N, C-alpha and C positions, 0 to 999 in steps of 0.2 A: 452557393456554399452556405452551409448551416451556420447560424449565429448562436446556436445553442452550445455552450461550452460543455465538454465532457470531462469527467474525472475518472481516471483509471484507478481502480481499487485493487491493491495487491495484498493478498493474505499470505503471511509467512508460515501458516500452519497447514499441514496436509490432513489433519484430523477433521473428519466431518463433524459439523456442529461445534467447533471450537469457539471459545470466547472471542477470538480474533475474527473469525468468520461472522459471528453474531454482530460485532461492532460494524463491520462493513455492510452487512445486510440491513442494519438499522440506518446506516448512512444512506443507503438506497431508499429506504422508506421515508426518511425525513427530507430528502433533497427536494428543493422547490422545482416546480414544473419547468423552469427556465434552465435547469441543469440536468444533463444526462450523465448517469453513472454507469460504468462498465466494470463488472467484477471479473477479473482475470482468473481463468480456471485451468490454466495450462502448466502450473508449477510442477506437477508430477511427471509431465511428459518431456520436460527439458532434459537434454542430454547433459552428462557431466561436462563442465567447461574444459575445453582444450583449445589453447591458442592456435593450434594448427587448423582447427575447424572454424575459426573466427574470420573466415574469408568468404567471398561470394563464390558459389551460392551457399548461403548459410543453411544449417539444418532447418527444416521446416518449422519446428516449434520455436526456434530462436528468431527466425524471420517474423513469425506471428507475434511474438512478444515485442520485438522492436517496432513493428507496425502499430501495435496497440499503444505503445508509449508515444510514438510519433503523432498519432491521431488525437491524443489527449491534450487538453488544455492544462491539466495538472495531474499529479499522481498522489494518492493517499495510501499509506502503508499501515497495516496493523499486523504485527508479528509477535510470536512468543519469544521468550528467551530460553535457550537450552544451554546448560553448562556455562553460564555467564556470558553468552554471546548469541548470535543469530543461529537458528536451525541451519544445518548444512544445506538443505535443499533451497532455502531462501537466499543464503549467501551465494549459492550457485547461480540463482536467477540474477542477482546483482552483478556477479562476475561477467555474465553475458552482456551487461549494459556498459561495461568499461570500454570495450573496443568500438562501440558505436557512438554516435553523437546525438541520438534521439532524446536522451534525458538531460543533455547539457542545457543549462539556463531554463529548464522547465521547473515551474513551481512544484515543490514536493514537501510533504509533511507526513507525520506519523501520529498514530494514537497508540498509547501503551495501555493495554487492557488488563495488565497484571495488578495484583493486590498492591496497595500502597507500599512504596519503598522497594518494589521488585521491578525487574525488567530494565534496569539502568545499563547493564552490559550490552543488551541488544540495542538500546538507544545510542550508546557510544559507538558501537560498530556501524550502525546505520549512518551516523554523522561522518565517520571516517570514510566509508566506502562511497557515500554520496558525494563527499568532497572530491574524491578521485574522478567521479563521473562529470563533475561540473554542474550538478543539479543545484537549483536555487532553493535552498531550504527556507521554508516560510516558518520562522521561529514561533510567531504567535499561534500558529495552527498545530504545533507539535505539543500534544497534551497527554496527560495521564487521565484515563477514565476507567477506574477499576470496575469490572463487570461482576455483578452478583448473579450467579447462575440461576438463582430463583426468580430473576426478573426477565428471563429469556423465554418467550413463548414457544409453542410447538412449531411455529414457522421459522424459528431461529432469529426472530427480531426482538430486541430489548423493549420492554414495556415501560420501564421507569422513565417518567416524563423529564426528570432532571438530566438524565443521561442523554435522552433524545435531544433536549435543548442544547446541551454541550456539543453534541455531534453536529447539529445544525450550525452552531457558531464556528466549528472547525471548517465546515464547507465554506461559509461566508468569508472567513479569513484567508482560506486557501485561494479563493477566486478574487480577492480584493487586489486591484491593480497596485503595483508598488513602484 
């Protein structure tokens, strides 16, 4: 069995090249060699949540999501805020985690990439929903790191050294035994 911890990276935006995706791609770039990062790319394929379908066998995209969560040592989220809360597609992803136990007691944190003072509704909703799932919210790793689009390279990775350092600290805090 591998001793390399993996962090599942969940992006709440479906927009290609979003600031949220850039944050997570930068997390991948700054992760130390002892940490494996996995960017979940199945958000658009998840069916609408239906409690009648939350039984075995699960829809394949849901089974894949839950397997990815189960395999991860921790989960890091970066999501935009729409209309004062989470985007519907990302809330749908979280709804699929409520009926499973994969995220229960799992260390979870988020990075708010919005401009200063924005994104608080999404953070509040994350806190509420993750509370229902029993996730272990790692408060010191939940941070705001506003992204200046001018610092995002063609590869989607943030070049600002200060931001990169902050994201490295998030990873360290997320994986610190508690």
